[in-house]
C-alpha positions in Angstrom: 194.3 80.0 69.4 190.6 81.1 70.5 188.6 83.9 69.3 189.4 86.3 72.1 193.2 85.4 71.5 193.1 85.8 67.7 194.4 89.3 66.7 192.5 91.9 64.7 193.3 92.0 61.2 192.4 95.4 59.1 191.9 94.8 55.4 190.4 96.7 52.5 186.4 96.3 52.3 185.7 93.4 49.9 182.3 92.3 48.6 182.2 89.1 50.7 181.8 91.2 53.6 179.1 93.3 52.4 176.3 91.5 54.2 178.2 91.6 57.5 178.6 95.2 57.2 175.2 96.0 56.5 174.3 94.1 59.5 176.8 96.0 61.5 175.6 99.4 60.0 171.7 98.4 61.2 172.7 97.5 64.4 174.8 100.4 65.4 173.3 103.2 63.4 169.7 101.5 64.2 167.5 105.1 63.9 169.3 106.2 60.5 167.3 106.5 57.3 169.6 104.2 55.4 169.2 101.3 58.2 165.4 101.6 57.8 165.5 100.4 54.2 166.1 96.8 55.4 169.1 94.6 55.3 169.0 93.9 51.2 169.1 97.4 50.6 172.1 98.3 53.0 174.1 95.3 51.5 173.4 96.3 48.2 174.6 100.0 48.9 177.8 98.5 50.4 178.2 96.5 47.3 178.5 99.3 45.2 181.0 100.9 47.6 183.1 98.0 47.1 182.8 98.1 43.2 182.7 102.1 42.9 186.2 103.4 41.8 185.3 106.7 43.5 184.6 105.0 47.0 186.6 102.6 49.5 186.8 101.2 52.8 188.1 99.1 55.6 187.0 96.6 57.8 188.6 95.3 61.4 188.0 91.5 61.2 189.1 88.7 63.5 188.6 85.2 62.2 186.8 86.7 59.1 184.3 88.2 61.9 183.6 91.9 60.7 184.0 93.8 64.1 184.0 97.4 62.3 184.5 98.9 59.4 184.7 102.9 57.8 183.3 103.6 54.3 184.5 106.5 52.2 184.1 108.5 48.9 186.0 110.7 47.1 183.1 112.0 45.1 179.6 111.7 46.9 177.9 112.4 43.5 179.7 109.7 41.3 178.9 107.3 44.3 175.3 108.1 44.3 175.3 108.0 40.5 176.6 104.2 40.5 174.3 103.6 43.3 171.1 104.3 40.7 172.8 103.4 37.6 175.0 100.4 38.2 172.0 98.1 39.0 169.2 100.3 38.1 166.3 97.9 38.4 167.9 96.1 41.5 167.9 99.6 43.1 164.2 100.3 42.0 163.2 97.0 43.1 164.9 97.0 46.6 163.4 100.8 47.4 159.9 99.8 46.0 159.0 97.9 49.0 159.6 101.0 51.2 157.9 103.7 49.1 154.8 103.6 51.2 154.3 107.0 52.5 154.9 110.6 51.3 157.2 111.0 54.4 159.4 108.1 52.9 159.7 109.6 49.6 160.5 112.7 50.7 163.6 111.3 52.8 164.8 109.5 50.1 165.1 112.5 47.8 166.6 114.6 50.7 169.4 111.7 50.8 169.9 111.5 47.2 169.8 115.3 46.7 171.9 115.7 50.0 175.2 116.8 48.0 173.1 119.7 46.4 171.5 121.0 49.6 174.8 121.5 51.1 176.8 123.1 47.9 176.6 126.4 49.1 178.7 125.4 52.4 181.9 124.9 50.4 182.6 121.5 51.6 185.2 118.8 50.0 183.7 115.9 48.0 185.5 113.5 50.3 183.2 112.3 52.9 183.3 109.6 55.5 180.1 107.9 54.7 179.6 105.4 57.7 181.3 104.1 60.6 180.3 101.5 62.8 182.2 99.2 65.7 180.4 96.1 67.2 179.4 96.8 70.9 181.8 94.3 72.4 184.7 96.0 70.6 183.6 99.7 71.3 185.9 102.1 73.1 189.2 100.0 72.4 190.2 102.6 69.7 189.2 100.5 66.4 187.2 103.4 65.2 190.3 105.7 65.3 192.5 103.1 63.8 190.1 102.8 61.0 189.5 106.5 60.5 193.2 107.2 60.3 193.6 104.2 57.6 191.2 105.9 55.4 193.1 109.2 56.1 196.0 107.4 55.1 194.4 106.1 51.8 193.2 109.6 50.9 196.8 111.5 51.4 198.0 108.6 48.7 195.8 109.6 46.1 196.2 113.3 46.7 192.9 114.1 48.9 193.7 116.8 51.7 190.3 117.3 53.3 187.3 115.1 54.2 183.9 115.9 55.6 181.6 114.1 57.6 177.9 114.7 58.9 176.6 113.2 62.3 173.7 114.1 64.2 174.1 116.7 66.7 172.8 114.7 69.5 175.4 111.9 68.9 177.5 112.9 71.6 179.9 109.5 71.4 180.4 110.4 67.4 180.6 113.6 67.9 183.3 113.4 70.2 185.1 110.9 68.1 185.6 113.1 65.2 186.6 116.0 66.9 189.2 113.5 68.6 190.4 112.3 65.1 191.0 115.8 64.0 187.9 116.9 62.6 186.6 120.5 63.0 183.2 121.7 63.6 182.4 124.1 60.4 178.3 124.0 60.3 175.1 122.6 60.9 172.4 121.3 58.4 168.8 119.8 59.0 168.9 116.3 57.7 165.6 114.4 57.8 164.6 116.9 60.0 167.1 117.0 62.5 170.4 119.0 63.0 173.1 117.6 61.7 176.8 118.5 62.7 179.3 119.4 59.7 182.9 118.3 60.2 185.8 118.9 58.0 189.5 117.4 58.7 192.5 118.9 57.0 194.0 115.5 57.1 197.7 116.5 56.0 197.7 118.0 59.2 196.2 115.1 61.2 
């Protein structure tokens, strides 16, 4: 059976997929701040997500090649603490090469303190952190399937609401979230640009 005939498998994210996921994140979310921190940092981030008790993810793979992924957390504050403290020295070393300007330092702190900035919006702690689909697999329904798998996991653990943020100018992403059961609840300025905030009542999806 050749690659095009092989069936796509959906799996929980495991640490061996972290490098492929990081590369796909950078490829598909190329203008995002996290992507600008480089492949080593993004790989580290997904390693922590895999190992964190507060986070999880799902991947779509064919012949062990990652075609798409979605990463989730039940508590963004707990995840950020894990990113900083689980391997603090490695975290510091990976960031060191990217802290080259006040603007970059500001963006790092905006990212780390983002949960505090949205606290007054009364949003759920659970969050869809990121989702990406390889170019050749886009518009085939993979993104919607990955989101639904995340919702199923949340339901099993008693979580009934989840939020997601996306750039206001990302038409495809905004359309995906509305189609997947998210409702627009507000907007914030993130790294100088407007981001839409969505919440899904997943027990009703």
